[in-house]
C-alpha positions as CSV (number, residue, x, y, z in Angstrom):
1,M,98.7,85.2,42.1
2,Q,98.8,81.8,40.3
3,T,101.8,80.3,38.7
4,E,101.2,76.9,37.2
5,G,99.1,76.2,40.2
6,S,96.7,77.6,42.7
7,T,96.7,79.6,45.9
8,V,95.5,78.6,49.4
9,P,93.7,80.8,51.9
10,G,95.9,83.3,53.9
11,N,99.0,85.3,53.0
12,A,101.3,82.3,52.3
13,R,100.6,80.3,49.1
14,A,101.5,76.9,47.7
15,L,103.4,77.4,44.5
16,Y,103.4,74.8,41.7
17,I,105.9,75.3,38.9
18,G,106.8,73.7,35.6
19,H,104.3,70.8,35.3
20,Q,103.2,72.0,31.9
21,R,106.4,73.2,30.4
22,P,110.1,73.6,31.2
23,C,110.8,76.6,33.5
24,H,113.7,78.4,35.0
25,V,113.6,79.8,38.6
26,R,116.1,82.3,40.0
27,M,116.4,84.6,43.0
28,E,116.0,88.4,42.6
29,G,116.3,90.2,45.9
30,E,113.6,88.7,48.2
31,A,111.5,87.2,45.4
32,L,111.5,84.2,43.0
33,V,111.5,85.1,39.4
34,I,109.9,82.4,37.2
35,Q,110.3,82.0,33.5
36,C,108.3,79.3,31.7
37,G,108.6,78.8,28.0
38,H,107.8,82.0,26.1
39,K,105.6,83.4,28.8
40,A,106.5,86.6,30.5
41,E,108.5,86.4,33.7
42,R,106.6,86.4,37.0
43,S,107.9,87.5,40.4
44,V,106.7,85.9,43.7
45,P,107.9,87.3,47.0
46,L,109.2,84.7,49.4
47,R,107.0,85.9,52.1
48,H,104.0,84.9,50.1
49,I,105.1,81.3,49.6
50,A,104.2,78.5,52.0
51,R,105.7,75.6,50.0
52,I,107.0,74.9,46.5
53,H,106.1,71.9,44.3
54,L,108.3,71.6,41.3
55,S,108.5,69.4,38.2
56,S,111.8,67.7,37.5
57,R,111.9,69.8,34.3
58,V,112.4,73.0,36.2
59,D,115.9,74.5,36.2
60,I,116.4,76.0,39.7
61,S,119.4,77.7,41.1
62,L,121.3,76.7,44.3
63,Q,120.5,80.2,45.6
64,V,116.8,79.5,45.4
65,L,117.3,76.2,47.3
66,S,119.4,78.0,49.9
67,Q,117.1,80.9,50.5
68,C,114.0,78.8,50.6
69,T,115.3,76.2,53.0
70,R,116.8,78.9,55.2
71,R,113.4,80.5,55.5
72,G,111.7,77.1,56.2
73,I,109.9,76.9,52.8
74,P,109.7,73.2,51.8
75,I,110.6,72.3,48.2
76,V,109.3,69.1,46.7
77,V,110.4,67.9,43.2
78,T,108.3,65.2,41.3
79,D,108.8,63.3,38.1
80,P,106.2,63.4,35.3
81,H,104.3,60.6,37.0
82,G,104.0,62.4,40.3
83,K,106.7,60.4,42.2
84,I,108.7,62.5,44.6
85,V,112.4,62.5,43.6
86,L,113.7,65.2,45.9
87,R,112.6,67.1,48.9
88,A,114.3,70.0,50.7
89,L,112.5,70.7,53.9
90,G,114.5,73.6,55.4
91,R,115.0,74.5,59.0
92,E,112.9,73.2,61.9
93,G,109.9,74.9,63.2
94,I,109.5,76.2,66.8
95,D,106.7,73.9,68.0
96,E,108.6,71.0,69.5
97,G,106.0,69.2,71.6
98,L,105.1,66.6,68.9
99,R,108.8,66.1,68.0
100,L,109.9,65.6,71.6
101,R,107.2,63.0,72.3
102,L,108.1,61.2,69.1
103,Q,111.8,61.1,70.0
104,R,111.0,59.7,73.4
105,L,108.7,57.0,72.0
106,T,111.2,56.0,69.3
107,Q,113.7,55.0,72.0
108,D,111.3,52.1,72.8
109,F,112.4,49.0,70.8
110,E,108.7,48.1,70.4
111,W,108.0,51.4,68.7
112,P,107.6,50.1,65.1
113,A,105.0,47.5,66.0
114,R,103.1,49.9,68.2
115,F,103.1,52.6,65.5
116,D,102.0,50.0,62.9
117,N,99.0,49.1,65.0
118,W,98.0,52.8,65.4
119,H,98.6,53.4,61.7
120,R,96.5,50.5,60.7
121,A,93.7,51.8,62.8
122,Q,93.9,55.2,61.1
123,M,93.9,53.6,57.7
124,M,90.8,51.6,58.6
125,R,89.1,54.7,59.9
126,A,89.9,56.7,56.8
127,T,88.7,53.8,54.6
128,R,85.3,53.7,56.4
129,I,84.9,57.5,56.1
130,A,85.8,57.5,52.4
131,S,83.6,54.5,51.6
132,R,80.6,56.0,53.5
133,R,81.0,59.4,51.7
134,L,81.3,57.8,48.3
135,G,78.5,55.3,49.0
136,W,80.8,52.4,48.1
137,E,80.3,49.0,49.7
138,T,83.5,47.2,50.8
139,G,84.1,43.5,51.3
140,A,85.7,41.7,54.2
141,D,89.1,43.3,53.4
142,A,87.9,46.9,53.3
143,M,91.2,48.5,52.5
144,R,91.9,46.3,49.5
145,S,88.4,46.6,48.3
146,L,88.6,50.4,48.4
147,E,91.9,50.4,46.5
148,Q,90.4,48.1,43.8
149,R,87.3,50.2,43.5
150,R,89.4,53.4,43.3
151,R,91.4,52.0,40.4
152,S,88.4,50.7,38.7
153,E,86.3,53.9,39.0
154,L,89.2,56.2,37.9
155,S,90.1,53.9,35.0
156,R,86.5,54.0,33.8
157,R,86.4,57.8,34.0
158,I,89.8,58.8,32.7
159,G,91.5,55.7,31.3
160,K,93.7,53.1,32.9
161,H,97.0,54.8,32.1
162,M,95.9,58.2,33.3
163,A,94.4,56.7,36.4
164,R,97.8,55.3,37.5
165,R,99.4,58.6,36.8
166,V,96.8,60.6,38.7
167,I,96.9,58.2,41.7
168,G,100.7,58.9,42.0
169,Q,100.2,62.7,41.6
170,W,97.4,62.8,44.2
171,H,99.7,60.9,46.6
172,S,102.5,63.4,46.0
173,L,100.2,66.3,46.8
174,A,99.1,64.7,50.1
175,L,102.7,63.8,51.0
176,A,104.0,67.3,50.3
177,W,101.3,68.8,52.5
178,M,102.1,66.4,55.3
179,Q,105.9,67.1,55.1
180,A,105.3,70.8,55.2
181,T,103.0,70.5,58.2
182,L,105.3,68.2,60.1
183,Q,108.1,70.7,59.6
184,Q,105.9,73.3,61.3
185,H,105.9,71.0,64.4
186,G,109.7,70.9,64.4
187,I,110.0,67.6,62.5
188,D,112.2,67.8,59.4
189,A,114.7,65.5,57.6
190,R,117.3,66.0,60.3
191,S,115.1,64.9,63.1
192,D,115.4,61.5,64.7
193,A,111.6,61.4,64.7
194,W,111.4,61.7,60.9
195,V,112.6,58.3,59.9
196,N,113.2,55.5,62.5
197,D,114.2,52.1,61.3
198,R,111.5,51.4,58.6
199,I,109.1,54.2,59.5
200,D,109.0,57.4,57.4
201,L,106.5,59.4,59.4
202,A,105.4,61.7,56.6
203,S,104.8,58.9,54.2
204,S,103.0,56.9,56.8
205,L,100.7,59.8,57.7
206,A,100.1,60.7,54.1
207,G,98.4,57.3,53.7
208,P,95.3,57.9,55.8
209,L,95.2,61.5,54.7
210,E,95.1,60.6,51.0
211,R,92.6,57.8,51.8
212,Q,90.2,60.1,53.6
213,L,90.5,62.7,50.8
214,L,89.5,60.1,48.2
215,P,86.0,61.7,47.7
216,L,87.8,64.9,46.6
217,L,89.8,62.9,44.0
218,M,86.7,61.2,42.7
219,H,84.9,64.5,42.5
220,W,87.8,65.8,40.3
221,A,87.5,62.7,38.1
222,D,83.8,63.3,37.6
223,Q,84.6,66.8,36.1
224,Q,87.1,65.5,33.5
225,E,86.3,65.2,29.9
226,N,87.2,62.2,27.8
227,N,90.7,61.9,26.6
228,V,92.1,64.4,29.1
229,V,95.8,65.1,28.4
230,P,98.4,64.7,31.2
231,E,99.3,68.4,31.4
232,T,95.6,69.4,31.7
233,A,95.0,66.7,34.2
234,W,97.9,67.8,36.5
235,R,96.9,71.5,36.3
236,T,93.3,70.8,37.2
237,L,94.3,68.3,39.9
238,V,96.5,70.8,41.6
239,G,93.7,73.4,41.3
240,H,91.2,71.0,42.8
241,F,93.5,70.2,45.7
242,E,94.2,73.8,46.6
243,E,90.6,74.8,46.0
244,H,89.7,72.4,48.9
245,A,92.7,73.5,51.0
246,R,90.5,74.0,54.1
247,T,89.2,70.5,53.9
248,V,92.8,69.1,53.4
249,E,94.0,71.2,56.4
250,R,91.1,70.1,58.6
251,T,91.6,66.4,57.7
252,G,95.3,66.5,58.1
253,K,95.3,68.4,61.4
254,D,92.7,66.0,62.8
255,L,95.0,63.1,61.9
256,L,98.0,64.9,63.6
257,N,95.8,65.6,66.7
258,R,95.0,61.9,66.8
259,L,98.7,61.1,66.6
260,H,99.5,63.6,69.4
261,R,96.8,62.1,71.7
262,W,98.1,58.6,71.1
263,L,101.7,59.8,71.9
264,V,100.5,61.4,75.1
265,E,98.7,58.2,76.2
266,N,101.9,56.2,75.5
267,D,104.4,58.7,76.8
């Protein structure tokens, strides 16, 4: 089933609601009932939902928030530009290995500097991979060169204003995926390992994930027609992200495995 979004492989699905028109979401038994504009109501059982991505235009009841977070279904709310304005991540998962190692390491006062060095290395690695796959040459400052080339290429394809909007939306998709995946490892908003001093783990990890997935974003841009409207752009961007869910998952889990190996080496 597809409701303002696309499905991912498996029984649980990512659900995107309200990014084209105002919607109302309520609970009815063990299912969400979604009403968008003049369209007919749709019912989605909670057991089929992996995570929920909402527009700030969606009217959602407290009962929906309560039931979803109790079941560990992350909810992310974004504004029209793709910026995350609210996240409800629910209860912790049962795999605590990554979380426990993170908690031990964060007790080290040198943790921020050590993590920054690891994070910088992952960003450079993702930059090299994306540049090679795109066939882009980068200058001495590879990361800045790639950012400039991304803005330039997207602006040329879909316009400068739309490019800024899409970059923010692509980031929110990568961040929502990383937040949901970290929660499965027992790291949620209540965990000491989630935010320590100036480090937001999910945001930090979303950086190299988003960077390595840049070829997917450029492939999406190549498919867009001139003068694409925001609503159409968002719908097709979400569809493209979910259509390549296996690539996203493979890339994200490889990044988390690299983090885990680094934590083991520094434990």
